C-alpha positions in Angstrom: 65.1 47.2 150.3 66.5 47.8 146.7 69.8 49.4 147.8 71.0 50.0 144.2 68.1 51.9 143.1 68.1 54.0 146.4 71.9 54.7 145.6 70.6 56.0 142.0 68.1 58.3 143.6 70.2 59.7 145.9 72.7 60.3 143.2 70.2 62.1 141.3 68.8 64.1 144.1 72.4 65.1 145.2 72.9 66.3 141.6 69.9 68.3 141.6 70.8 70.0 145.0 74.5 70.4 145.0 74.8 73.6 143.7 72.3 75.1 145.9 73.7 73.4 149.0 77.4 74.6 148.3 76.2 78.3 147.8 74.4 78.1 151.2 77.5 76.4 152.9 79.9 79.1 151.2 77.1 82.0 152.7 77.8 80.3 156.1 81.4 80.2 155.8 81.4 84.0 154.5 79.2 84.5 157.9 82.0 83.4 159.8 84.5 85.6 158.1 82.5 88.6 158.9 81.9 87.3 162.5 85.8 87.2 162.7 86.2 90.9 161.7 86.8 93.6 164.4 83.8 95.7 165.0 80.2 94.6 166.3 78.1 95.5 162.8 80.5 92.9 161.2 79.7 90.3 164.1 75.8 90.9 163.8 76.0 91.2 160.1 77.7 87.7 160.0 75.5 86.4 162.9 72.4 87.1 160.5 73.8 85.7 157.4 74.9 82.5 159.3 71.5 81.9 160.6 69.9 82.8 157.1 72.4 80.4 155.2 71.6 77.4 157.7 67.9 77.8 157.4 67.9 77.9 153.6 70.2 75.0 153.7 67.7 73.2 155.8 64.6 74.3 153.4 65.6 74.5 150.0 66.8 70.9 149.5 63.7 69.6 151.1 61.6 71.5 148.8 63.8 70.6 145.6 63.7 67.1 146.2 60.8 65.7 148.5 58.1 68.0 147.0 59.5 68.9 143.9 58.6 65.7 142.0 55.1 65.7 142.4 55.0 69.2 141.6 57.2 69.5 138.7 55.3 66.2 137.6 58.4 64.1 137.3 57.1 61.9 139.7 55.9 59.4 136.9 59.5 58.5 136.0 60.2 57.7 139.5 57.0 55.5 139.4 58.5 53.4 136.3 61.6 52.4 138.5 61.8 49.2 140.4 61.3 50.4 143.6 58.9 50.8 146.6 57.6 53.8 148.5 59.8 52.5 151.3 62.8 52.7 148.8 62.0 56.4 147.9 61.6 57.3 151.7 65.1 56.1 152.1 66.2 57.8 149.6 65.0 61.0 150.3 65.7 61.1 153.5 69.1 60.3 153.5 70.3 62.5 150.8 68.8 65.6 152.4 69.9 64.5 156.0 73.6 64.3 154.2 73.2 67.3 152.5 72.2 69.3 155.5 74.1 67.9 158.2 77.9 67.5 156.9 77.9 71.2 156.2 76.1 71.9 159.5 78.6 70.1 161.4 81.5 71.8 159.7 79.8 75.0 160.5 78.8 74.2 164.0 82.5 73.4 164.8 84.2 76.1 162.7 81.7 78.7 164.9 82.9 77.2 168.1 86.6 77.5 167.3 86.1 81.0 165.9 84.5 82.3 169.2 87.4 80.6 171.1 89.9 82.0 169.0 88.9 85.6 168.9 89.3 87.7 172.0 86.6 90.0 171.4 83.9 87.4 171.1 83.4 85.8 174.9 83.6 82.2 175.0 80.6 82.3 177.1 78.5 82.7 173.7 79.4 79.1 172.8 76.6 77.1 174.3 74.0 79.7 172.9 75.4 79.1 169.8 75.5 75.2 170.3 71.7 75.7 170.9 70.8 77.5 168.2 72.9 75.4 165.7 70.7 72.4 167.4 66.8 73.8 166.8 68.0 74.6 163.2 69.0 71.0 162.9 65.6 69.7 164.1 63.9 72.4 162.3 65.5 71.0 159.2 64.6 67.4 160.0 60.8 68.4 160.7 60.7 70.3 157.3 62.1 67.4 155.2 60.0 65.1 157.4 56.8 66.9 156.3 57.8 67.3 152.9 58.5 63.9 152.4 55.1 62.6 153.9 52.7 65.4 152.5 54.5 66.2 149.2 52.7 69.5 149.7 54.6 72.9 149.4 51.9 74.9 151.3 52.2 72.4 154.3 55.8 72.3 153.8 56.2 76.2 153.7 53.5 76.5 156.6 56.1 74.3 158.8 58.7 76.2 157.7 57.2 79.4 159.1 56.1 77.7 162.3 59.8 76.3 163.0 61.1 80.1 162.2 59.0 81.2 165.2 60.2 78.3 167.2 63.6 79.7 166.7 62.7 82.9 167.9 61.3 81.7 171.0 64.5 79.5 171.4 66.5 82.4 171.3 64.6 84.2 173.9 64.6 81.3 176.4 68.1 80.2 176.0 69.5 83.7 176.1 67.6 84.4 179.4 68.2 81.3 181.1 70.0 82.2 184.4 72.9 79.9 183.7 73.6 80.9 179.7 73.0 84.7 180.6 75.4 84.7 183.5 78.1 83.5 181.2 77.6 85.0 177.8 79.4 88.2 178.7 82.5 86.4 180.0 84.9 83.5 179.0 83.9 81.0 181.2 81.7 78.3 179.2 78.3 77.3 181.3 76.6 74.7 179.1 73.6 74.6 181.7 70.7 73.4 180.0 72.3 72.7 176.8 72.0 68.7 177.2 68.4 69.2 177.7 68.0 71.3 174.6 69.5 68.6 172.5 67.6 65.8 174.3 64.3 67.7 173.2 66.0 68.5 169.4 66.8 64.4 169.2 63.3 63.4 170.6 61.5 65.8 167.9 63.8 64.7 165.1 63.4 60.8 165.9 59.4 61.3 166.0 59.6 63.1 162.7 61.6 60.3 161.0 59.6 57.6 162.4 56.3 59.4 161.7 57.4 60.0 157.9 58.6 56.2 157.7 55.7 55.1 158.9 53.2 57.1 156.9 55.2 56.2 153.5 55.5 52.5 154.1 51.9 52.2 154.6 51.3 53.4 150.8 51.5 50.4 148.5 52.0 52.8 145.3 53.3 56.3 144.5 49.9 57.9 143.5 
């Protein structure tokens, strides 16, 4: 692999998506600030803003970097560089995973700390929060991989809509799981099925990444 050119492509894409990624991260920070304010209205507004910011962070950079070059007809420049489709794929995956999972991790840890620190938010909500962060993370990986492999805006948007529906299903299933539900109103943290959820998330993410890499490495040109 041409690691030098991969780093150049990563810097180019990072420059392209740094501003929106920072904006969505700031939206997540603002959401945590709203959640910290007394009052149920502020709390729910913060939750909605946090979910929206994380979903946008997982969707916008993938569209801008993985799909945007062909749609914006700038792929010809990339084709002129001494790289292979495998190098191109590695750069796209690496920069998008970095841009998403660094703020995702920070916001997840901050959310856990916030719930634990504030007396009016039950600690029993932490497992549910962790599960929901996880499904957003797995969805971001799937969206990215579909964007890289297909280079299709309609298909990537369709997958994004599908992952949003899955997110709603996970909210329903997790919040109604007997163990999670039993702890949500109190300060006892009951992890229950949380490890199993993360096992599924990890499997989905690994299959998506492996599929994207396999499909891209089969290509001999960018056309």
